[in-house]
Every structure is written in C-alpha cells, then in structure tokens.
N, C-alpha and C positions, 0 to 999 in steps of 0.2 A: 504494500500500500504506500502511495506517495502522500506524505503528510502535508496538509495545507497550512498548519499553524501549530502553535505550542501554547494553547490556552490553559491546559489542566495539568496539575500535579496530583497524582493519586497517592494518598497517604493512608497507611494502615498500621494499627498498633495492636500487637499481640502480647498476651500475658500468660505465664504459667504453663502447665502441662495439660493442654487441651487440644490434642491433635485433631479431634473431630471438628472443632470450631475452625481451626486453621484451614483444614481441608475444605470445609463447607464455604468459607469466605473466599478463599483464593480460587477454588474451582469455579465459583460463580462468576468470576471475572474473566475467565479464559476467552469466552466468545465476545462479551461486551467490549473489552479493551481492543480487540481486533477490529471493531466497528467504528472506532473513534479516530478521526483524522487530526485531532488537535491535542494530542498528549505531548507533554514535555518530559516528564520523568515519573518514576514510581519510587516512593519512599516508605520504608517499612521499619517500624519500631519493634525492637525485641526487648521486652521488659520481664526479665526473670523467666524466660521460656526454657523448657526442657531441651535437651540435646536432640531428641526425636523431632520435636516441633521446629527447632532451629534448622536442622538439616532439610526438612521438608520445605520450609519457607525459602531457604537459600537456593535449593534446586529449582523451585518454581520461579524465583527471581531470575536465575540464569537463563531459564527457558524463555521467559518474557523478553529479556534483553536481546536474545538471539532472534526471536520471532518478530518482535515489534521494533527492533533497532532503537531502543530507548535505554537511557541509563536507569539502573535499578540500584538504589542506595539502601544500605542497612544501617540502622542506628541502634547500637546495642548498649544497654545499661549494664555495665560490668558488674554492678551489684556490690561493690566493696562497702558501700554505705549501709547496705541492708534494706534500702528503700526502693520500692518498685511502684511508685505512684504514677498516675497517668500524666499529669500536666507538665512536670519537669522534663519528661522525655518528649512530649508533644512540642514543648517550647524549643527544644533543640532541633527537632525535625522541621519546624516551620520557620525558625529564625536562624538557620545555619548561615554563617557569614561567608561560606565558600560556595553555596549553591542557592542562587537567587530563585525565588518562587515566580511562576508565571502568573497570569491574570487571575486564575481561580485555583482553589484547593478543593478537592473532593476527599472528605475524611470518612474512614471506616474504623469503628471499634471491631474487635475480632468476632463479636456476636451479631454482626450485621452482614448482609449479603444481597446480591442482586438476583433478580429473577431471570428466567430464560428469555423473556420477551425484551430484554434490554439490547435492542439492535440499533441499526443506524437511525431509524425513525425515533427511537427513544432518546438518543443523544441529541437529535435535532429538536425534539420537544423540550428537553432539559435546557438547551442553550437558549431557546426562545423564552422559557420561563425565567431565565436569568436576566433577560433584558430589562433594564431600568431598576434593578434591585441589587442589593449587596449580599444577600444570602437566601438560600432555599433549603427546606428541610421539612420535617414533620413537626407541626406546632404542638407544644405542650404548655400547660399553665401551672403556676405554683404561687402559693402565698410566701411572703417574705417576713421574717421575724423583725422585731424592732432593731436588734443588733445589725441584721443584714441591711436594713434601710439606712441605718446610721453609717455603716461602712460605705455604702453607695454615696451618701452625702459628702464623704471625704474624698471622693475620687475626682480628679481634675476633669474627666470626661462628663461628669454629672453636673458640672456648673454651666448649664445651658439655658436656664430660665424656665425649663419645663417643670411642671408640678411634680413633686415627689409622690411615690405610690407605694403601697404595701403588697403588691402582687406582681408577678412577672409573666410575660408571654415570650416564648423562646423556641428555638429549634433544638430538639433533643440531641444530646451529644453523640449518640451512636452512629449517626450518618448525617452529613450535611455537605453543602457546597457553598463556598464563600469567596468573595473577592479578597485576594491576598493583601491588598492595601489596608484592609482593616487590621491585620496583624501588624503591619509596619507602622501605620498611623497611631495605633493605640497600644503598642508594645504587648500584644496579646498572643498567647496566654500570659497574663501578668505574673510577675515573680511570686506573688502571694499564693497563687493557686497551687494546690497540692493534689487533691484527688476527687473531691465531690463539689458540685455546685458551679462548675465552670460554665455550663450551658445556660443556667439561669442568669448568671451575672453578665454573660455575653449578650443575652436578651436585654438586660438593663442598659448596657452600653449602647445597644442599637436604639433603644427608646430615647435616651437622653441626647444622643447625637443625631436623632432623626434619620438614622439609616433604615433602609427598607428591607423587610423580609417577605418572602412569599411561600405559601404552603406547597410542598411538592414531595411526594413519596411514592410516586407511580412505579410499581414493580420493584420496590425496595423493601426488604424485611429488616427491621431495626430492633436492636436490643432483644434478640431471640435466644436468650440463655439466662439462667439464674445469675444473680449478682455474685461475683467472685472477688477475691483479693481484699484490698483495704476497704473499710467502710467507716466513715467519719461524718461529723457534722459538716454541712456545706459551708463554703466560703462566706466569711462575715458573721457566722453564728456566734463566735466568741469575741467579736470586736468590741473594744473599749476605747472611747475617745481619748486621745492623747497617748495611746500605746500602739505602736506599729505591730502588724502581724508578722510572725516569724517567716523567714524565707530559707531557713536552714535545710529544708527539703530539696533545695536547688543544688546542694553539694553532692552531686552524683557525677560519676565518670562515664561518659558516653563516647564510644568510638564509632567512626563511620568507615564502612567498607562498601564494596559493591562491584557491579559490572557495568562496563560501557562498551560501545562498539566503535572500533577505530574507523574513522572516515576513510582513511587511505586503504587499509587492508580489508575493511568490512568484516572483521572478526572480533569476537569478544575479548576484552581485556579486563583484567582485575583492576579495581580502584584500590590503591594502597591504603592501609589502615591509618587513620588520623583521629586525634581527639577533636571533638566538635566544640567550636566556639560560637557563642550567641552574638548576633548583631548588637552593636552599641546603639540603643534606642533611648530616647528621652520621653 
C-alpha cells in the first residue's frame, strides 16, 4: 500500500501476564491497520508484562513493521521502582522527545479491541468524525468530589472564566483518538497523574479550555476485562490547598527499542535501546 499521509500514531499499553488480552487486542488490529493509509508509527507500552506476553507482542510488532513498512516502538518499564502505573508510562510514550507525534493519537488499553468491520470505510468514517473536534471516544459521566473540584480550580488550564462544576463528561480511557497538540499544549498526561482518574480530568481540561469532543465507538469494544493491577482513589481525591500532589511515581526507568524499515534496503532494522526522555513542556 502506498501511504498518503502520516496522521495517526497507534498507541497500546499492556500490563501483567494476560496473554489472552494481548492476543485479542493485537489480532484485532491485523486487518484494520492494513486498511489505513495514514499511519505514522505504532507505539507499545510494556508495563510489568510477563516474558510470554512480551515475546508475543515483540513478534507481532516485527511482523507489522515488515508488512506495513512502519516503525514499531516498544516502551518498557524496567520495573526497578516496583511501580507499574498507567500514566507515567503513557507520558513517556506520548511525550518522547526523540519521536514526534503526528496529528492524532489512537490509544488502546490492552482490554480494548477493534471489530472485524473496521475496514477502509471505517477509517474514512472515523476521520470524518474527527473533523472540527479535538477528541473522539465513548462518552462517560462521573461526579467529582469537593477535593477533585478544588484540584481543578488550581490548574492553570481551568482559569478560563467558565463556571466550575461538580460532574464530568469525558471519553473513557480504554480507547480514544485525540489531537496530539492537546498533549503538547497542556503537558498531558500531567506529572501528577498516576493510575486512576486521568480520563475524567482530561474531560475537565476539555471543558475549561472549550475543546471539542464527539461520541464515537463504532465497532470498538472498550474496557472488556475485569479491572487489574493498581486501584486507587482518582486524581485530586486527596488534594489539599497549599500542598502539591506527589509526583514520585514518575521515577521509573523506561527504555525504548523497536523496529524500523530502512528506506535504502527496504529491510527491517532494530532500533537501538535508549532511555526515554520526556519533552520539556511548561
């Protein structure tokens, strides 16, 4: 396939020893990715995965690189800190200072997957749905505690003149597509984010900055597994005015490896292992 553009980065995050979820998620992409003419790269987060799962994912990535002629990058949390939270690894995947994001990010948690009907027409519909908006996904609703509302009040992005509210409308975090400039303009995911509540607070950022969301989940199965791993109070629940939230969970070591296709030889080359540095954003 001759690619007409590089609009999308496909980002997937895997956790633990759940080979059935990894296989379900990745196999669901085999046909749809071949139908998209606007892919730039594939980025895969490895967060405390077992050796079996890691081997399967790396072989899948190598196959995709060869078939689609796209870079496939692996971001592995080495785990020396003992922390395998979602958002510190996501932050490194999306704000990697060595690999610039294209116009859009399509995000998958490992318990989300695409249906067989995601063909060329599906991509065309998805791109049309993105017209004039900043994010698409499945809409959810949530109440906000007093502490969460107070945390929002202290965010620079909330100083917009819009009235404060005690409920949120957001795209659930298991699958979404978003303009990458949101990450760059607002330093998202923010350093305070650890594991829970990121999707709710992203919805709040959208509200206060008057960014646009649109509902879209056609042929996408989202959050189709029991909750696993860390479980904690969502972001802002323990906020106290005058006391900053801890960012110690960002002290993880992440290395990037992967595969690319040499333009000259048109053969797969390994991307050398490097530590990942996050873009300097204000």
